[in-house]
N, C-alpha and C positions, 0 to 999 in steps of 0.2 A: 340160246346159250350162244358164248363166244366160237366163234370157228378156230378150227385148230391153228392157223397161221398167226392168230392175235395172240399164242401162248405158246406156240411149240419154239424150242429153244432159249426160254427164259429161266433164268435160275429164281427158283422162288423159294424160301424157308415160311416153313409151317411150324408155330410153336404150339405145344400141348398136342401134339401130331400120333400121340399112339393109339388114339379112341376116337370116337365121338365125330365132332364137327370136325376137327383137324385130320383127322384119318379120313373121311369121307373127301375133304377136300384134297388131299393130298393125292388120293389116288384119282380125282376125276381131273386133275391138274397133271397127271402122269401120263396120263391116259390120252390127254390131249399135246403131248410133245415135250412140255415142261421139263427141266431139269430139277427134280424136288427134293430139298432136303428138309426133314422132319426130327424137332427135339422133343425131350419131355423128361421130366424128372425119374419119371418111371423106366429107369434102363431095358429091365428086363422086356418086358411089352413094346419099348419104341424100336429094340433091333428085332424083335420080333417080326413085329407089324412092316417094319423097314425092310426084312429079308423077304417077306411074303409078298410085299407089291414091287420089290425089285425096284427101291426107289435109290438116286444115286448117291445120297449120304442121310445118315441117321445115328443119332446119339444121343446120349444122356445132356440134357438140358435143365439148368435151374435159373426161370428167369429173373429171379431175385439178388442173383448173385454177377455182378458186373465181370468179374472174371471167367466166369462159366460160359456166359454169354458172348464175351468177347471171343475167348478162345473157338466156342461154338462157330461163331460168323467167319472168324479165321480161317477155320478148318473147311467149313464150306466152297470159300471163296479159292481155296489152293486146291480141292478137288474138283470143283463145278464152274467155277469162275465169279466174277463178280454177282453180287446180289441184286436183281433186278424189282423183286418183291418180297415185302417180308410180312406175311400175315400172324398179327400177336394174336394168337386164339386163346392159350394158355388160361387156365381159370378154375375156381371152384365156387361152389354155392351151398354152403351148411344152411341148414334150414332149421330154425325155430323164433322163439318170442325175443326180441333184444334184450330185455331185462334178464333173461336167462342165458345168454352167449358168453362163454367166458371170456376174458378180455385177451387170452394167447389165440383165440380163433377169431375174433375180431381182427387182432394185427396181423395174422397168418392171412385171412381175407383179403384185405387190405394190400400186405407183400406182393401177393402173387397177382390179382387181379388188376391193382390199380401200378403201384412201381414196379412189376413186371413189364407193362406195357409202356410206360414210360422209358424205363430203360431201354427197351428194345426200340423204341422210335428212335432216343439219340441215338444208339451205337449204328443203326440202319442209316439215320440220317447222317450222320459223320461223313458213313463211308459214301452214301449215294450224293451229297450236294459237292462232293469233289470230282464226281464223274457229271453232273449234271443231268443226272435221271435216274429216275427209281419213282415206288409206290410202296407206301406203308400202310397196311389194311388194317385196322385195330377192331375187336369185336367187342363190341358192347352189348345190349339187350334191351328190349324194349322195356325192359324195368328202368332204364337210363330216362326214360319221358314218363313213365305209368307205373309207379311205387306198388307193391306187391308186400302185403302184409307177412311176415313170417321169416323174409329174407333183406332185412332193414338195411345190412352192412356191404350184402351183394348189390342191392338196389343202389347203393352209395358209391360203391366203386363204379359200379357202371353208368352212372351220372357224372362223374368225374372223368372216366374217360373220354366219354363225349365230349364235355369240355375243352379238355387237354389235346383231343385230337383236333377240333375247329381251330384251336387259338394256334396250336401247329402248323395247320395248312396255310393259314394266313402267313405267320413267319417264314414261310417256305416258298411264300409264293416270288415267283420270278427264279427261283433256283433250277427249275426242271425236275422237281421232288413233288408229289402231293401227298397226301393222308385222306382216307376216308375211314368211316365205321358202318361197321355192320350191326344191326339191330336185330337180331333172330327172337321169334316168338318162343313159346315152349317147344322144344325140341327133343325129338325121342331119342335120348343118350342117357347113361346112366346118369348125367345130374340132374334127372326128374325121377329117377326110381321112386316109386311110393307117393306118386305128386300124381293126384286126379287132374284133369282137362278143364279148363273155364268152359261153364256151359255155351253149347252150340258153338264152339268155335275149336276146329280142326289143329292141331299140333303139328309141327313141320317133322319130317323128316331131316336127317343129316344131310342128305345131297340136295334137299332144297335150299339150304344154307351155302353150300358148295357152288351150285347154281350161280346163285348171287354172289360169289366170289368171283367166279369167272368172269361174271358178265362185268362186274367192276374193274376188272383187269384190262379188258379189252377199252370199256369207256369209263374211266374214271368220273367217280360225281361224289360229292361229300358225304352223303347218307344213304343209306338202305336197309330199308324195313322188310323182313322176312317172316310173314308170309303177307301178298299184294292183301286179302282178306282184312289180315291185322293192321295194315297199315294204315288200311281205308278207316276202318274202327278207331282207333287212334287219333288218327286226323280228324275223324267228327267228333270224338268225345273231347278232345283237348281244346274245341272250341267252346265246351259248355262252361257253367260256371263249375268251380271247383267241388262243391257239393254236389252238385248233380253227375257230375263226373263218378265221383267215388260212390254214390247210386247206385250206376249203371254199374260198375265193378261188383257192389254185394250183388246187384241182381245178376252176374254172370257167375256168380259163386267164386270169382277170381280172388276174394281175401280170404277165402278160407283154403286153398288149395295147397298151402306151404306152413298152413296151421294144424285145425283140429281134424282136416280130412287126410293129411299125409297118412300113410300104412308105412310104419315106424319099423316093425321088420323087414317088412322089403326093401325099405330105406338104410338100413343099419350097415350093410357093406359099403356104400359111397359113403356115407357120412365118415365113417371111421377112415377110409382111403383121404378124403377131403380135410380132414381135421389132422390126421398122423402123417400120412406119407410122405 
């Protein structure tokens, strides 16, 4: 893990920070001496989480709304100082066959997972480029490079986040600002409530992703896949012909975990929040 000196005093914003990977990341960065701000569309939960961890700033944030995002960043900079790092973590993952997915759910997933990342990247980069320094970390998924049946729109948005971030990083070359993508494997948060693990693969914990983000802040690089075992497996399978790759996925039952293997009652609360909150 990064040493405290690499993080201490940095102003770091985490979106989707009320729970899961976002909150675990905020806690870890706070413990390393960063001045951390979290935002989340769930106002009550983000305020409870921020107060519990004693973070420097916490407030409601709608990542799909330019005014909300701009005001949030303005308030952070007024309270904590110029933003050094933005972690675009907010996202949702409604599950189900693409043929059954209502258009409004498709639009909502794209709006939060993709447009929210694009908007956050733009708004943060505008400020960072003027100062000649900064780091934008966008949270994608292994679904960006390894499609998973049952979450087609989610995978599409994460594929797009990967492409957008890689392109933005090239445009930012020479400005002192960089951009990175984190691709977590299945992580034990409410996002995978009711979802089985792929055979033979261990789920990550939110703290595993947080450690990766900390490491990226210390030593930026374009891509980080978490866990290491998942990175090795994906690296190997992507060298295979597509048909063989998909056969491996079926052998691991990864093609079922968001489809017929979902425990729908256990997942109901998450689906309701993802689709409607």
